[in-house]
N, C-alpha and C positions, 0 to 999 in steps of 0.2 A: 360306614357307608353314608350316613345322613350328613355329615359334615362334608364330606367329598362331594356329594351332589350338589348341596347348597352353595359351595364355593364356586364351582363350575357355573350354576345357573345364575348366581349373582354377578360373577364377574362378565359373563357373555351378555346379559341383559344390560348391564351398565355401559359396555363398549357399543353395543349395537344401536342403542338409543342416543347416543352422542351425535352431535351435528357433525364432527369430523369424520365418523364412520359413514354416515349417510351421504356427505359431499364426496367422500373418497369412492364410495360405492357408484355414484353417479359418474365420477370421471372414469372409473374402470370400465363401467358399462359402455361409455362412449368410446374409450380406446378399444374395447372389443369389438366394437362396429368397424373399427379401422383395421382389425388384425388381418383380414382377408380381402385386400382391395381387388376391384375389377381390373381387367387387362388394360383398360382406358386411363386408370390412375397414372400420376406421375411419380408414384413411389411403389415400393413393394416391401413385404416384410421377410421374405426368404428369396434371397436373389441368386440366381445362376444366369449368368450372362448369355443372352440369345436364348433363352428358355422361359416359359411361364406354364404354370400347372392349370389344367383344365379344372373348372369350377364344379367339381363332383363332390360327393359327401365325404370321400377320403381326404381331399385336399382342404375343404372347408373345416372339417373336424381336427385334423391333426394339426394344421397350421395355427388355428386359434388355441387348440389345447397346449401346445408347446410354447406359444407366445404368452398365453395366461400364466403358465409355469415359470418362465423366466422373469416376466416383468413384475409379476405379484412377489416373486422371491426377492427381487431388488428393493421395492418400497414396503413390502408387507412387514418387514423387520421393524420399520419405523412405526408401523400401525399398532403392533403388538408389544412393544418392549418396555412397557411401563406398567405392567400388572402389579408387580411386587412393590414398585415405588409409590403407587397409589395407595396401597395398603399402609406404607408407612406415612405418608402424608396425611391420611384420614385417620390414623391411629386404630384402624381396624385390625392391623396386624397384632397389636397387644392382645386384643380378644381372642384372635386365631390362636396365638401362642399359648393361651391358657386351656385350650381345648385338647383333647386326647389326639387329635390328628398328628401323624408323624411328619417329619420334614419331606420325605419322599411323597407322601400322599398329597401334602399342600403343593409342593412344586409340580407333581404331575397333573393335578388339577387345574394349575395355571397353564401348563403346556396343552391341555386338552381344551381349555377355554380359548387360548391363542389359536389353537388348530381350528376349532369351530368357527372362529371370526373368519379366518382366512378361507375356510370352505365355503362359508355363506357367499364370499365374493366369487370364489370359484364357481359354485353353482348358479350364480346370475349371469356370469359370462358364457357358461354352458348353455343356459336357455337363450341368451342373445345370439349365440353363434347358430343355433338351430332356426331361430326366427328369421336371421338374416338369409340363411339358405333357402328359405321359402319366399321371402320378400324379393330377393334378386332374381329368383326363377330361373332355373337352368333345365336343360333336357335330361339331365342325369337323374336317376331315382335317389330317393332319401333312404339312406341306410343308418338306423340309430346307433348301431355298434360302431360305426365310423366316428361317431361323436363321443359315445360313451368310454371307449377304450382309452383314447389318449388322455382324457381328463382323468380317468381312474387310474392309469398306469404312471402317466407323467406327473400330474399335479398333486395327487395325494401324498406320495412319499416326500415330494419337494417340500410341501406346506408342513408336513410333520416335522421335517429337518428345520425349518425356519422357526416354527413355533418353540421347539426345544432350545435353539441357539439364543432366542429372545430370553428365555428363562435362565440359561446358563450365564449369558453376559450380564444380567442383573445381579446374579449371585457372586460372581467373581469381580465384576467391575463396580459393584454397589450402585451408586446414583450419578456416576460419571457418564452421562448420556452421550456427549461427543465422542468420548473414547470408545464407547460401545459401538457407535457409528463406524468410526474409523476402522476398528478391528474387524467387524463384519464385513464391511465393503473391501477390505484387503483381502480377506478370505475369500469373498465372492469373486473379486476380479483375478486372483491367483488361480482359483478353480476354472473360471472361464478361459483364461489365457492357456492353461494346461490342456483343457479340452479342445481348443481351437488348433493348438500347435501340434498336436499328435495324431497319428493315424488311428483309425477305428480298430480296436483290438479288444480283447478280454479284459485288460488291465483299465483301459480308459472307460469301458463300459461299466466297471465296478466302481470307479471315483467320480463318474458323472452322475451327480444327484438329479439333474434335469431331464436326462435322456436326450439331449441336444445332438451329441455325436451319433446316437443310434438313428435319430430322425433325419439329420442331414446326410448321412451315409446311405439311407434307404432311398432318398430322393435322387441322389447323384448315381447310384446304381441303376434305379429305373431309367433315367436320362441316358445312361451309357448302353444299357441294353436295348432301348427303343432305337436310339440313334447312331449307335456304334461309335461314340465320342470317348474321350478319356478325361472327363471332368473329375477333379479330386475333392473339390470341396465346395460348400454353397455358404454365402454370407447370410447372416442373421441379423434382424433388427429392422427398425424403420428406415429404409435406404431410399434416398432421393435420386433420380438420375433422368437424364433426358430421354425422350421417347425414341426407341430404336427397333429395328426389326427383330421378331422373335418367332420362335416355333413353340407350339402347344403340346405338351406331353401329358400323359395320363398317369396319375399317381393312384396306386391301388392300396396304399396303406403300408405299414410296417409290417414286415415278417417277423414276428416275435420270437426271439431266441430264448432258451432256458436260462442262460447265464445272466441275460438282462434282466428277465423277470425275477430270477432269484437276488439280483442286486437291488431291486426295489424293496424286497422284504428286508435285505440287510440295511438299507438306509432308514427304514422304519425302526428296526431294532436298535440301530445305532443312535437315533434320536433319543429312544428311551433310556439307553445306557448313558447317555450325557446327562440326563435329568438325574438319574439314580446316583451317578458319581458326584453331581453337584450338590446333593442332599447332605452329603458328609460335611460340606463346607459352608452350609446355609446358617446364617446368624440367628435365624428365628426370632427376629426383632428384639435382641438382646444387645443393645448398644451401651457401651460404658461411657458414663457421663464424666467429663473432666471438670473437676471442681477446683475453682482458683484458690490458691493458699495465700492470696495477698490479705485477704480479710478474714482470715479464720480466727484472729485473736478476739475473744468475746469482749463486749463492752460492757463494763460495770457503771451502772447508773448510780451516782451519788446524789445526795439532797441537793447540793449546789447545781449540779447538772440538770436535774429536773426542774428546778426553779428557774434556771436561766432558759430552758427550752420552753416552758410555759410562757415566759415574758417575751420570747421571741415570736410565738405565735399567737400572742395575745392581740385581738383586734385594735385595742387601744395604742398598741406600740407600733402600729403600721402608719407610716407618713408617706403619702403620695408623692410629696416633693422630693423625697429620698430615693423613690423608684426611677430606673432608667426610663427616658422618654421612649415612647412608642414610635417606631420607624415603619412606615408602609413602603412597600416596594412591589408595584403591580406589573414589573416586567417579567418576561419569560426566562431571562438568563439565568437566575437561580434555579430554575426547574431543569434548564439544559445542563447545568453544571452537575446537578444531582443525578440526572439520568445518565450522563457520561461516566461519573463515577461508579454508579451502579453497574453499567456494563463493563467497565474495565476490571473491576473486583469480582466479577461474577465468574464462576467456573474455576477450574484449576489453573492456578497462575504459570505452572510450567507450560501450558498451551501456548503462552505469549512468546516462549522461545521458539516454537515451531512457526508462529505467525511471523516472528522477526526474520526467521531463516528464509521463509518464502517471499517475504516482502523485499529483502535484500537481493535474493536470487533474481527477482524480476528486473532489477536494473542490469543484469550481466547476460542472462540468457538471450536467445535470439526473440526478437519481438513477437513473431507469431506464436512460439510456444508459451511466452508469458501471457499473451492475451487469450489464448485458447484453452490452456491447461493450468497454468499456475494460478492465474486470477480468479477463475471460478471455484477452484479448490480453497484458495484462501478466503473468499467470501463465504463459501460453505462452512468453514471452520468456525465462523461467527454465529452459527444459527442459533446456538443456546442463548446468545446475547440478544438477538433481535425477536426470538420467538415469541418472548414474553413482554414485549415493549408495552402493549396495552391490556395485557391479561394480569400481571402481576398485582394490580390494585384489587381486584376481585378475588384472586387467589388468597391474599393476605387481609381480606376484608377492609381495606382502607378506602373503598370507593364511596363509603358512605362520608368520609372527610373530603375526599378530592371532589366528588360532585357538588359538595356544598361550598367548596371555594369560590373566590371571586372569578367570574367568567371562566370556568374550566375548560369551555370549549375553545376558547381563543388564547388561552395561557397554556395549560397542561398538556392538551393533545398537540398542538403545534411544537411544544418543546420535546415532546417524545419522538415526533417526526424528524425535527431537526437534529437531534442528537443521534438518531440512528444514521441519518445521511452523513453527518460529520465522520463517523466511524467508517461507513462505507468508502468515502471519497479518501480517506487516509490510507485505507487498505488498497485502493485502486491507484494511489498517487503516482508510484513508479511507471505503470504502463501509460498513464495520462500524459506525464512529463516527457515520456520518450515519443509519444505521437505527436505532441505539441512541438518537440524540437524538429521533427521532420515535416511539420505543418499539415498534418492529416486531419483535417477538422472533423470530418466525418466519424472517425474512429473515436476521437475524444467525446464528441456529442453522444455517441452510442454507448460508450463505457458510463458516462454520466448519467444517461437516461436509464440504462440497465440497473446502475446501482440504486438510483432512487426507486425504481420499479420494485425490487425486492425489499426495500423498506416499507414502501406503501402497502405491499402485498402483506407483510407481516402485520402491520397495523390494522388493514381492512379485515383480514381474516380472523385477527385476535379479536376484534370488536364484535364480529358477526358471530363466531363460533364460541367465543368466551373461553377458548382453549388454544393451545400451541401446537397440538399433533397434525393438524391438517397442513399448517404452514410448513412443518418440517417435511412432511412428504412431498408437498408440491415443490418446496426449495430443492430438494433432492433431485426430483424429476428434471426440473429446469438446469441444475448442474450437470446431470447426466446428459442432457441433450446438448449443452454447450460444449462440453468435452468432446462429444460425438459429432459436433458442428451440423446439427440437424436445423435447417433454416427456419422451420415453422415454429419453433420454441426457443430460438437464439436470442436470449435477451441482452447479450453483451455484444453483438455485432462480430463474433468471431467466424461465423460462417459467411461464405459469399452471398451477397444479395443483388439481385438486377437493378432495382431502384432505391437509391439510398434515402431519397426524400419520402417515399412512400413508408419505408421501413422505420424512419425516425418519426414520421406522422403517426404511424400506428402505435409505437411505444409512448409517445407524448400523450396520446388519446387515452391509452390505458391508464396512465399515471393520472390524469385529470379525472377519470371515472372512479378510480380507487380513492382519491381525495375526497370527491363529493360523497361517495357512499359511506366513507369513515365518518365524516362529520355529520351526515344525515342520521346515521344509526346512533352514533355517540349522543348526539343531541336528543334523541327519542330516549335513549336509556337514563341520561341524566335527568330527564323530566319525569320519568316513570320508574324511579327507584323503589 
């Protein structure tokens, strides 16, 4: 029990004290502020055409609870899926492997620490939702249970599942981060599609880990009973639409059914079963080291060889005239070449086949699909290549050398930025060429601006946080927004915009700010190493 508790405590404190967690928490709290918009807002988070819910305790509590559950299930996996990897990199796992703790106990401790990290964010959004109810002030009374039940019944089982899936992904997919992301988001997308396309019944209730179908069905039932309509389903997410006439309905909360409550317990048990099953396949930090057989032949030192070696290293035998001349190259192009090679060789090389397939497909599919769907996905697949653009130096303790190089601020950092932009431009080239052919200048500028933005974001966040986790989370959220064509976070210009000049100016301004912040912070770091 001593080992079990210490692993949970150390892992939880290590995560919650990082910059990436704090910034993620701040972003989540801000998003929680947007979960329940006023009737005058130009967006909604749960949309039923022609109707809006009265801002009572049930509406504020249940909407914020289900939004927290779904949104944190999306990017919470990225936040907690590196617990075992960090033990491998720091070699703490070798110490843990020598302790009496079992595989299941170790993996279960990791699952619990992941769960506690996610619950910390859930608890903060829970507090924010209550505060916003009082800040906005309504004539409806405050009912604490209307806030507690949705967070307890929706969020807790879902976070337990996400925490266990992060552990299982690390066990079976090892350190292949991008493959873990792809598998998880495929499962997540498949689950959401199954929930949305089927009617509410006992089976859908059982396979719905978020409780989304139960929530939307309760809302539509309340509207149909109050206004005698026949609405079948409600849209979920940040939905922007023009202002239109609506009727206000009073939502009294979900009428909890026994099958649904039992399903929440089943999901918690299933998450524990996943961890237990994966413990049979856990490597326990026992990696087989491949030894090269090329130089296995022992070298026998003879008297002549020893005398020749002494003569070669003798200072008297060194002639400066025989040494090759020193050639100084102060340009950034060798650094650009090195960074490009590091990015190309990083990760599983089979992933380049997927990249090539998507890249070629963007030449042949319809232009809106290539712009709005294939391009954001293709760019996101490069997340592991861009996330450590400016962090790999400190990770590998090379910053002592790079900061001491000749003018690192104007050679190394620009080379990292330029190499990342080159890769992004190559990935977006099919869509850029097709828009250039039809003379759509605004689309070309938007794609170039957006591609530069994600590189500068990786550079800036990497320099500030000295880690890559926050960038991976934000990049995923931007990709999710781009695929769903949300105008407020559309960085590639795939969603419709009223004023193209304003949109281009905002993106260009963000790029300038990111460049300035990156150079200022890196200048400070290089002078205070």
